[in-house]
Structure formats: structure tokens, C-alpha cells
C-alpha positions as CSV (number, residue, x, y, z in Angstrom):
1,M,164.9,214.1,279.0
2,T,162.4,211.3,279.7
3,I,163.4,207.4,281.0
4,D,161.8,204.8,279.3
5,D,160.9,202.5,282.6
6,T,160.3,199.9,280.2
7,Q,164.3,199.2,279.7
8,S,167.1,198.2,282.6
9,A,169.0,201.0,284.9
10,E,172.1,199.6,282.3
11,Q,170.4,199.6,278.9
12,Q,169.2,203.5,280.0
13,L,173.0,204.1,281.2
14,F,173.8,203.2,277.7
15,N,171.2,203.9,275.5
16,T,172.2,208.0,277.6
17,G,176.2,207.6,276.9
18,T,175.6,206.3,273.0
19,L,173.9,210.3,272.7
20,I,177.6,211.9,274.1
21,P,179.2,213.7,270.9
22,F,182.9,214.0,271.4
23,R,185.8,214.7,270.2
24,V,189.4,212.6,270.0
25,L,192.7,215.3,270.8
26,D,195.1,212.7,271.7
27,T,195.9,209.3,270.8
28,Q,199.7,207.3,272.8
29,T,200.2,204.1,272.8
30,E,203.0,202.7,275.0
31,I,204.5,198.8,274.3
32,A,205.0,197.3,277.7
33,P,208.6,196.1,278.8
34,D,207.3,192.7,278.6
35,Q,207.1,193.7,274.5
36,E,203.4,191.8,274.5
37,N,202.0,194.2,275.9
38,L,200.4,197.2,275.3
39,F,199.8,200.7,277.0
40,V,196.8,203.0,276.0
41,R,196.3,206.3,276.6
42,V,192.8,209.0,274.9
43,E,192.3,212.4,275.4
44,L,189.0,213.2,274.0
45,M,186.4,216.5,274.7
46,L,183.2,216.4,274.8
47,E,181.7,218.4,272.8
48,D,178.8,218.6,270.7
49,D,179.5,220.9,266.8
50,Q,176.5,220.7,265.3
51,E,174.5,222.3,269.2
52,E,177.1,224.4,270.2
53,A,176.3,222.5,273.7
54,D,178.5,223.7,276.0
55,P,180.7,221.1,277.7
56,E,180.0,221.7,280.8
57,E,176.2,220.7,280.0
58,L,177.1,217.8,278.3
59,V,178.9,216.2,281.6
60,E,176.2,217.4,283.6
61,W,173.7,215.6,282.7
62,G,175.3,212.4,280.3
63,A,178.8,211.6,282.3
64,F,176.9,208.4,285.0
65,G,176.0,206.9,281.1
66,F,179.3,208.2,278.9
67,L,181.1,206.3,281.8
68,F,178.6,202.9,282.1
69,A,178.8,203.0,278.3
70,L,182.8,202.8,277.9
71,A,182.9,200.4,280.8
72,A,180.0,197.7,279.1
73,L,182.1,198.1,276.1
74,S,185.8,197.7,278.4
75,F,183.8,194.4,279.9
76,H,182.5,193.1,277.0
77,D,185.6,192.8,275.0
78,A,187.6,192.1,277.5
79,R,188.3,187.9,278.0
80,P,189.9,186.0,280.9
81,R,193.8,186.0,281.4
82,G,196.1,182.8,283.8
83,T,193.2,181.4,285.9
84,S,190.5,183.9,286.1
85,A,189.0,182.0,283.0
86,I,187.7,179.6,286.1
87,E,185.2,182.6,286.7
88,F,184.9,184.0,283.4
89,H,180.8,183.5,281.8
90,S,181.2,185.0,277.6
91,A,177.2,185.7,278.5
92,D,177.5,187.7,281.4
93,L,177.0,191.7,281.5
94,F,178.1,194.5,283.2
95,T,175.7,195.7,285.4
96,V,175.1,199.5,287.5
97,A,176.7,197.3,290.8
98,D,180.0,196.9,289.0
99,C,179.9,200.6,287.3
100,L,179.3,201.4,291.2
101,Q,181.8,199.7,292.5
102,A,184.4,200.8,290.2
103,L,183.5,204.7,290.4
104,S,185.3,207.5,292.4
105,F,185.3,211.3,292.9
106,G,188.5,213.2,293.6
107,R,190.3,216.2,292.2
108,Y,190.3,214.8,289.2
109,G,187.0,214.2,288.1
110,L,184.5,211.4,288.9
111,R,186.6,208.2,287.0
112,I,185.7,204.8,286.7
113,E,188.7,202.0,286.9
114,T,188.3,198.5,286.7
115,D,191.5,196.2,287.1
116,Y,189.5,192.2,287.0
117,L,185.6,191.5,286.8
118,R,183.7,188.0,287.6
119,G,186.8,186.9,284.8
120,R,187.8,189.6,282.9
121,S,190.6,191.4,282.8
122,M,189.2,194.4,282.1
123,K,192.3,197.1,282.5
124,T,190.5,200.8,281.7
125,A,190.2,203.2,283.6
126,V,188.3,206.4,282.6
127,T,188.0,210.4,284.4
128,I,185.3,212.7,282.9
129,Q,186.6,216.4,284.3
130,P,183.6,219.3,284.6
131,D,184.9,221.1,281.5
132,G,184.4,217.9,279.6
133,R,187.9,216.6,279.5
134,V,187.9,213.0,280.1
135,T,190.8,211.0,279.7
136,L,190.5,207.0,278.3
137,T,194.0,204.5,279.4
138,T,193.9,200.4,279.2
139,W,196.6,198.6,279.5
140,G,197.3,195.2,277.9
141,R,194.3,195.1,276.0
142,G,195.8,196.2,272.7
143,K,193.7,199.3,270.7
144,S,190.8,197.4,272.3
145,A,189.6,201.1,273.6
146,L,190.4,203.3,269.6
147,H,187.6,200.4,268.8
148,W,185.4,201.2,271.5
149,L,185.3,205.2,270.4
150,D,184.5,204.5,267.1
151,R,182.0,202.1,268.4
152,L,180.2,205.2,270.1
153,Q,180.1,207.5,267.3
154,G,178.2,205.0,264.8
155,K,181.5,204.1,262.9
156,R,182.0,200.5,261.3
157,R,184.6,198.5,261.3
158,L,186.3,197.7,258.4
159,Q,186.5,194.0,257.4
160,A,188.7,191.6,255.0
161,V,186.8,190.8,252.4
162,S,187.6,187.7,250.4
163,T,188.9,188.1,246.4
164,G,188.8,184.4,246.3
165,P,187.3,181.7,244.5
166,A,185.2,181.2,247.3
167,A,183.8,185.1,247.4
168,S,182.8,183.9,244.2
């Protein structure tokens, strides 16, 4: 893989993250005890059906980019809750420094976990295991995680089409 010196580190990581092929294995959603918030857990497998690439190879070259892309999408969609609105700036971007602060490595693999970041209620955790298994978890974010995965796979969101007189 060649590095494009004209792009920021964030752009390079995001671009790498969008190249990682994956398959959704399982999706679980639960309503929180407050009956307002939703907990979402998605199990993924990094794999490429077309080229039959080894998931471990995908993890080697793409884990950081994949984590960064999911965290950046989470940050972009996150909104303030309560008093965090004081720190919120709509044009703010997720950075490599943000990623490094939220990054850890443990017995389950490489993990990024964010709660509140500069006024945004991210509430997102992503773990990539060396064998290509990925767990994406969000809480209090509705089904946003499912939309991020669709975007990474190049799917467009459906939008309602007006059928009233204004549509003509």
C-alpha cells in the first residue's frame, strides 16, 4: 500500500477503513431500562469473498483504519446530551489523537472505546480480534451503528419520496 502525502493521517486512515471488506454475522438490539435508549451489538467478520483474502491479513493492514473509520462515523453522527452541549461544535472532526487516546490492546484484541468526546455522546466500542472477528457496540445511539456499516459497504440510505402535489 502506498501512502499519499497530500492527505492527512485522518484521511489516509479513513480511506483504509473503507477498503476493508466485512460480513455482518449477528445483530442484537436491546431497549435500556429507561425505555428510551437502545443498546446495539453487531458481530462482524473481516473477509473478502471475491479474493478469498485471509482475515488475519486484513487485520494486519486494515485494523487501525477500520477502527478509525467506525469511530469517525460515530463522532460525526454523535450529538450532545445534557450539559455536554457547552463543548459541542458541529464542524469538529475526529482526529488521530482522539483515536490514540481511546485505543487499547488486551486479550480480546485491539479496541477503541469512547464515551463523551468534546461535547458528543459517542457511546461506542469496537474490538478487532487477530482472527478477523469484530464486535461493534453502541448504547444510547439508536441504530446508528447499522447505518455506519451500510455506509462503509457503500450502501445508500433510503429516503422517503413525497407523493403529494409538491412532488410534481
